[in-house]
N, C-alpha and C positions, 0 to 999 in steps of 0.2 A: 680505398679507405681514406677518409678525410684526415688531413694533418692539421695540428693546432700548434701555433708558435708559442713558446714558453719564454718568459722573462723572469728575472730575479725579483721584480717588484710585483707581487701578486696582490698587494693591498697598500693603501696609503700609509705614509710614515709621518711622524710629527717630530719637530725639533725645537728646542729652546733657542731663541734668538740671542739670549744673553750669554749662556755658557756652552751651548752646543749639545746639550743632553738630548738623546733621542728616545722615542717610545713609539709603540704601535697604535696607541689611542690618545685622544686629546684629553688634556688635563687643564684645569683652570690655573693651577699653580705648579711651577717647576719644583719637583722634590729635591733637585740638586742645588740650585742657587736660591730657592724660596721666592723667586720673583713671580708676580702675578701677571697674567695675560701675555706671557711671552712665548707660549707654546703654539706653534703654527704648523700647518701642513706644508710639506715640501715635496712629497712624492705622490704622484697621481696614479690611479689604478692603471694597470697594464691593459692595453688594447689587444684583445684576442681576435684572431681572424681564422677563418676556415677556408682552406684551399679547395677548389673543385676536385671532386673524386670521380671514380669510375661509375658509370651508370649501369645498374643491374638489369633493368628492363627499359626498353625504349618507350617513349610516350606515344600514345596512339589517339586518333580521333575517338571521341566517346562512342560514336556509332559503331566502331569496329571492335570495341571491347566485348568479349564473350560473357554474357550475363548468365549463361546456363550454369556456370560454376557456383553461383550464389543462389541456386534453387533450394528452397527449404525442404527438409526431409521430416516427415511426421515423426513424433516421438512415441506414438501409441497411446497417448493420453489426450483425448480431444479437448478437454478443458484447458490444458496447458498450451496446446497448439493454438487455441483461440487467442490467448494472450500474446503468444509469441508472433502471431501473424501467419500461421500455417505450419510452423515447425522450426527445427533448428537448421540454420544456414551453415554449411561447411566453413570452418575458420572463425565462426562467431564465438564470442565469449560472453556468457550470461552470468550475472551476479544475482543470486537469490538470497535475500536477507529477511530475517524474521526473529522473533523472540524465542528463547529456549523453550522447547516442548511444544511448539506450534505444529510440528509435523514436517519440517523441511527434509530431514534425512529419510523419513518414510516415503515421501513423495518422490524424491530423487532416486531412491533405490528401486522403486516401482518403474520409474522412467528408464533406469539403466537396464532392467531386465526386459522391458518391452521394446527397447531400441536395439538390443543385441540380435544379431543374425549372422549367417555365414559370411556375408560380405562386409558387415559392419560390426566390428568388435567394440566392446565397451569396457573401460577401465574405471573402476570405482576405488578411489584412494581415500582412506579414512585416517585422520590424524587425531581424532578424539576418542575412538573406540578401538578395540582389538578386532582382528579379523573374525574371531569366533563370535563376538557379540553381534557383528553385522550379519553373520550367517544365521544366528537365531532369529533376527528380525526378518531376514529374507524367507526363512521357513514359515514364519507366522503369516506373512502377507503374500506368499506364493511367488516370490521374485527369484526363482532359480532358473538359470539358463547356462548352457555349456559355453556360450560365447561371452559371458559376463565374467570379467577377471576382477579379483579383489586383492588389494594390498593395503597394509597398515604402515604408513611412513610419515615421518615428520621432518625429513631432510630433503631439501630441494633437489640436490644432486641425485638422490635415490629415486625421486619421482621422475626426473628426466630420464634416468636409466630404465625405468619401467616403460616409459613411452617408446624407447628404442626397441625394447624386447617384445612388447605386445602389439605395437603399431595400431592403436585403437582409432576408431572414427569418432568416438565420444569419450571425453574425460570428465569425470565428476570428482571434484576436490572438496572434501568435507573435513575441515573447513580451511579457508585461506589464512586464517589467523593462527593456525596450529603448525604451519610449516615454516621453517626457517632456513636461511642460507648460511653456511659456516663462514663465508667470505664477508658477511656484513655483521657489524657489531650490533648488539641489542638483543633483547629477549624476543621470542616468538610473539607475534601480535603487535609489536611496536610499529611505529610509523615507517622506519627504514626497512624493516623486514617485510611488512605487508607490501610496500612499494616494490621491493626487489622480487619477491615471490610472484606477485601478480604480473609484473613486467616480463619475467621469464616464461611464465605459462602463456601469456598472450603472444609472445614471439613464437613459441613452439606451436601454438594453434594456427597462427597465420602461415607459418612455413609448411606445416603438414596438411593444412586444410581440415583440421580436426576441430569439431565443436567441443566447447568446454563449458561446464556448469560449475561455478564457484559458489560455495556456501559462505555467507558472510554473517558475522555477529552484528547485533545492534546494541546501542547504549540504552541506559535506563530511560532516556527521553524518546526512544524509538528511532533515532537516527542511525544510519549505518556506521559501524565502528571503523576506525582507520582513517587514513588521509582521504580528503575529498577527491584527490587525484584519481583514486581507484574507480570512482563512478564515472569519471571522464574517460578513462582508458578502455573500459569494457564497452561492448556494443549494446547490451540490454541489461536493464536493472529491473528486477521483479521484487515486489514487496509481498511477503507472506504474512497475512493477518488472521487473527481469530482469537477468541476467548478460549482459554484452556478448559473452561468448565462447560463449553458448548461444543456441539458437533460441527458447526459450520466453519469452514476455512475459505478465505478469499485470497486470490493471487492477483495483484494489480500490476500493471505495467507502468513503471515510473519513467523509464527511458527505453526507446526501441528504435534502432536505426533501420530496421527492416519492416516496420509496420506502425500502427497507431498505438497510442497509449491510453485509449478510452475503452479498452476491453477488460473484462473481469472474469476470471475463472473461479467457479464455485466447486468446493470439494466437501465431502463429509468424512470426518475422521472417526473410525470405530475400531473395535478390537482386532478385526481382520485386516486392517490397513487403512488406506485412504482411497476413496472412489470419487470420480467426478459426478457432478449433479447437473444434468442438462436442464432440469426444471426444478430449481430449489425453492420455489415459492411455498411448497407444502411444509417446509420447516418453520415458516414464520407465521403460520395460521393455526388457529384452534377451531376445529369443526364442532359446532354445537347445533342442537335441534332448535333451540330458541335463543334469541339475542339476549345478551347480558349487559346490564348498565356498566358504563365506564369503559367500553371497548369501541374502537373505531378502526377501520381498515384504510390503508393508503397504498399508493404505488410509488416506490422510490426507484431511482435510476442509479445503478452501480455501473459506471462507465456508460455503455450504450444498452445495457441489459436492464429491462424493467423487472422489478420484484415486488410482489404484493406482500405487505407487512402489516402486522397488527400492533396497534398501540393500546395499552391498557392503563387505566387510572383508577385510583381508589382514594376516597376522602373519608376521614373519620374525625370525630370530635377530639380535639387536642386536650391532653392532660397536663401540659406544661405551658408556661407563659409564652414561649417562642415555639410556634408550630413547626413540625418537621417538614422538610422538603427533600424527598429522596427520589433519585432518578436512576435508571439502569437502561443503557442503550440509547438514551436521549441526552442532548446537551442541556445542562442545568440552566444555563442562561436563556435558552429558547423557551424552556418550560416556564421559567419565572416571567418571561415576557408575555406568554400566553395567559398566565394567571392575571397579570396586570390588565391586559386587554379585555379579558372576560369581566373583570370587576368594574372597569371604568366604562367600556363601550358596550358590553353585553349585560350590564346591570345585574350581575351575579355577585352579591355581597357576602355570601357565606364562605367563600374560599379563604379569606384572609385569616380566619380563626380556626382553621381545621388542619389536621395533618394530611399531607398530600403525597401520595406515592404514584409514580408513573414509570412505566417500563415497556420494553418491546418483547416480543415472543421469539424464541429460537436463537437469541444471542446476536441478532442483527443490530447494527448501529445506524441510527437515522440522524444524519447531520445536515442534510440539505433543507433549505427553507420550504420545499414543497410539502413537507410533513406537518407544517404549522397548523393547517386547518384540521387535520386529523387529531392532533394533540389537543387543540382547543375543544373540539367536539367531545373527545373522550373525557376531558376534565368537566365539561358542562354536564355530560351524561351521568358521570359519577356524582356530581354535586346534587343533581335533581333526582338521583336514583331512577332514571328513566332510560331504558335501552333505546338505542338508535334503530331505525328500520333495518330489516334483514337484507343482505346482499347489497350493501351500500359502501361505496368507497369515497373518500374525500381527498381532494388534491388541490393545493394552493398555498401560497405564502400569505401570511397575515401581517399587516403593518401595524404600527403603534396607533394609528388613527382608526383601526378596526377594519380597514379596507382589505379585500382579498385580491392579491396581485397574481398576474400570470406567471407561469413557470415554463421551463423548456420541456419539450417532449410530451405534451399533453396527449396528443393523438396516439403515441406509442404506449403511454401508460393506460389509456382507455382500452386499447386493443388487447393488452395483456389482461386487464380486469375482465373484459368480455370473454376472453378465451377460457378463463377459470370459472365462468358462470355467474359473475356479478352483473346485476341488471340495472342498478341505479348508481349515479355518481354526482357528487357536488364538485364543481369546477369553477374557475374564474370565467369572466366573460370572454366570448369569442374563442371557443375551444377548437374550432376547425371541424374536420370531418369526424362524425360520430359513428361508431360501429352500429350496424343495423340491429334493431331489437333492444338497444340499450337506451334507457331514459336518463338524460343528462340535465341537471338543474344548474343554471348559471347563477352564481351568487356574487353580489357586489361588495358586501361587508359581512362582518361577523353576525350582525342582527339577522340578515337573511339566512345565514347558515343555521342559526339556532332554531329557526322555525321548523326544521325537520324533526325536532323533538316532539313527541305527542303532547298536545296541549293539555290534556286532562290531568297528566301527572307532573307537568312542568312546575318547578318551584322557583322562588326567589325572583320572579319577574314582576316589574312594577305594573300598576293598574293601567296607566296610560298606554303602555306597550300592548297589554292584553286588549285594550279597547281598539287599537288600530288593527290588531289581528282579527 
């Protein structure tokens, strides 16, 4: 055990050079003799040293370290294993953060039941609900197993006592902000309490080789609540995202010491629980017999996973001096930029005086620039009341000069669109290898892209543009 020397001077002291009055902090004027500028520091901070202690395990060449102890064990939920990098590593501590009601407790209760077995017990500790409430949810989603143990505790010492009694291979703590240690001052969820509780559970996980899943709250800005140190201490940080009014839920890896952070797990939340979606593109599409004006399809990348999404736009005559601009699932700034590009570079002048509504289907959020071309074509299609050709996807970033720029992963996006039956695509120049049987049109600017609209019904185009066509 390392020893630390102690001295009586733990902090600097200040003394008045005129009257000798002492204080623990600096003052501009001595309150004893009323002299200005006479208080000076005379005690320096004590120097603390740590003596060498006993070594618990000898250092080994890295080639002789047994790596089999860090082999990941599947959780039984393939979409979560995809984000974790194969499963849960013994001794790993995972922080799962998300907004209230997004489905964190439902997912982790399902993981707890599917991970429990004869050789691997699971302990689910809830600090926000009673044990009977968790049992009702378990009955609803079918998460009942004889090797799944349930406890409702908010005291850290009691939680550590349950670990000694159950000896689980997996601990789920819901949530870390509700547990407190009686030895630390402060209310549960405070900085000191969260730091102490997380530190104790991390030490227990490393000593026992026990995987731990910690549920964390988020602030109103979407950041993980508590000290930033919490994210540094844990091994994996997962962000649980989703609109509570939509069925889609996404689990993103923010930090992962055992794998990559560019994987995304897709889930569908319903009355019977939460299930993984190996092919979630169907949630973001509307199947129609005939194309409808104001709709365009694109392929977005969530991590390394391509997803086909639908962008919809609607333009109507405005009844107020300032036309409305409403977006859902799209960034308002990107939509405003596409409107300006269409008006200036695409010569579509009717957009500035009309109410414009733009949205995505299925609750997906498109924030990457690769969706710019689809947004622009959907707006142009809505303005001219002309549907785009059937089975068409648009991929590309649109600049302020109207040029269509290259984006990453074009081949992966085209392969996903071809797999789902789409036969035509608008892409920037040099897309690389194109799937067999798919017609790809390379466009250099927004003018080239607008030519896919049927000429007979296209409106608001100048005569010189029509002459060139």
